[in-house]
C-alpha positions as a Markdown table, in Angstrom:
| # | Residue | x | y | z |
|---|---|---|---|---|
| 1 | Unk | 14.7 | 108.6 | 75.9 |
| 2 | Unk | 18.1 | 108.3 | 77.6 |
| 3 | Unk | 18.3 | 106.2 | 80.8 |
| 4 | Unk | 20.2 | 106.5 | 83.9 |
| 5 | Unk | 21.8 | 103.7 | 86.0 |
| 6 | Unk | 21.7 | 104.6 | 89.6 |
| 7 | Unk | 23.9 | 102.6 | 92.1 |
| 8 | Unk | 23.8 | 103.0 | 95.9 |
| 9 | Unk | 27.4 | 103.0 | 97.1 |
| 10 | Unk | 26.9 | 104.2 | 100.8 |
| 11 | Unk | 24.6 | 103.4 | 103.4 |
| 12 | Unk | 21.3 | 105.3 | 104.3 |
| 13 | Unk | 21.8 | 104.6 | 108.0 |
| 14 | Unk | 22.4 | 107.5 | 110.0 |
| 15 | Unk | 21.1 | 109.9 | 107.4 |
| 16 | Unk | 18.1 | 112.3 | 107.3 |
| 17 | Unk | 14.6 | 110.7 | 106.8 |
| 18 | Unk | 14.2 | 112.4 | 103.5 |
| 19 | Unk | 17.5 | 111.1 | 102.0 |
| 20 | Unk | 16.4 | 107.5 | 103.3 |
| 21 | Unk | 13.1 | 108.1 | 101.6 |
| 22 | Unk | 14.5 | 109.1 | 98.6 |
| 23 | Unk | 16.9 | 106.1 | 98.2 |
| 24 | Unk | 14.0 | 103.8 | 98.9 |
| 25 | Unk | 11.8 | 105.8 | 96.0 |
| 26 | Unk | 14.6 | 105.4 | 93.4 |
| 27 | Unk | 14.3 | 101.8 | 94.2 |
| 28 | Unk | 17.6 | 101.1 | 96.2 |
| 29 | Unk | 17.4 | 99.1 | 99.2 |
| 30 | Unk | 21.3 | 98.2 | 100.1 |
| 31 | Unk | 24.8 | 99.2 | 99.1 |
| 32 | Unk | 25.6 | 97.9 | 95.6 |
| 33 | Unk | 21.9 | 97.8 | 94.4 |
| 34 | Unk | 21.5 | 99.0 | 90.8 |
| 35 | Unk | 18.5 | 100.4 | 89.0 |
| 36 | Unk | 17.8 | 101.8 | 85.6 |
| 37 | Unk | 15.6 | 104.8 | 85.5 |
| 38 | Unk | 14.4 | 107.1 | 82.8 |
| 39 | Unk | 16.3 | 110.4 | 82.5 |
| 40 | Unk | 13.6 | 112.7 | 83.7 |
| 41 | Unk | 13.7 | 115.8 | 85.7 |
| 42 | Unk | 12.1 | 114.1 | 88.7 |
| 43 | Unk | 14.8 | 111.4 | 88.9 |
| 44 | Unk | 17.6 | 113.9 | 88.4 |
| 45 | Unk | 15.8 | 115.9 | 91.5 |
| 46 | Unk | 16.0 | 112.7 | 93.8 |
| 47 | Unk | 19.8 | 111.9 | 92.8 |
| 48 | Unk | 20.4 | 115.5 | 93.4 |
| 49 | Unk | 19.1 | 114.9 | 97.1 |
| 50 | Unk | 21.5 | 112.1 | 97.8 |
| 51 | Unk | 24.6 | 112.6 | 95.5 |
| 52 | Unk | 27.2 | 111.5 | 98.2 |
| 53 | Unk | 25.2 | 108.0 | 98.6 |
| 54 | Unk | 24.9 | 107.1 | 94.9 |
| 55 | Unk | 26.9 | 106.8 | 91.5 |
| 56 | Unk | 25.1 | 107.7 | 88.3 |
| 57 | Unk | 26.0 | 106.5 | 84.8 |
| 58 | Unk | 24.1 | 107.3 | 81.5 |
| 59 | Unk | 23.1 | 104.1 | 79.9 |
């Protein structure tokens, strides 16, 4: 199965609570943190909630 590398590029400070919670659920804690997640609809949905805060690459 394909994988996605998700990198936080902007801070969650001052954002809505659901956006901060989504960053945390993805495993991101600070700017320039990266995680590799399975390419699943649930992960794609989380990324779609915070597209302005993260950068996504297919691995």
